[in-house]
C-alpha angles and dihedrals in degrees: 000000000000121000127205111263128212091273090068099249115170120262118238114246118229093236093053094244121146106268091211093063115077118237110250092214094051091043092053092047093049095045096042092225116156124202112222112229114248094241092054092046091052092048092049093049092047090052091050091049092050090050092051091048091050091049091049092051091050092050091048091051092048092050092049090052090047091050093050092046092049092048091050092049091049092051091049092049091049092050091048091050091052091049091049091050092049090049089055093050104042095086092052090045090052090052091047091051091052093053092043091059101044119123107254090206092060100035125066121228094248092058091051091046093050091047094051090047090053091051091051091052090050092049093049092047090059095040093051089050090063094045104267116149130181124232105212107119119141122210096028121124114274109260116191089203091061106020137059112207108225098169141346134237136191118270118221093209134034090237089064094057111130094004130130110269098177138001111227094178125007121237129219139218130194113207090332095313114119114244098172130353120237114252106226148168112244120213118221128192112227097182129254118298117238094242091050092049092054098040094092097037118116116254118262117274112276097029120110121239 
């Protein structure tokens, strides 16, 4: 048997193993590491997988219930909103029906006109209460988000270029959301004509007026 000398040479092991390679048994014992048997590892992973599947199924069921409950609540809110709107309009509709069935031979035109005007005011009072606004302004800049250009017309001043000259059909908004764009005539400035520009100019010097 060889012993380590003062120069630090390695000592031969009795089993002939390389002294520079650590012994797995001694390393495991010193480090305290335990190797899980394959059967136990498979069983543990299968249990974890089953738990994750069960959790996924529960979450899917909860989401489906939430979706159905939300859809039902939305339908109920929509039905309630429609009922509230009808409740606001029934009085005006009753008035409109009364004026629609009057005897023209016994009612003058002014009475019918005033009655229809009253119904319109009633309707707009209720519509404005729920956020409805009319788009029918003339002279405002043309806005493609609010207006639909049906035709164009000449503008008599550069400042009126690309403005609304006439409203052929009003548009409507509900709480800022566009329901229907207004159909309008758009004014365009073509520039002054030479003869128009010189019509008001003074005559050249030396010519009689």
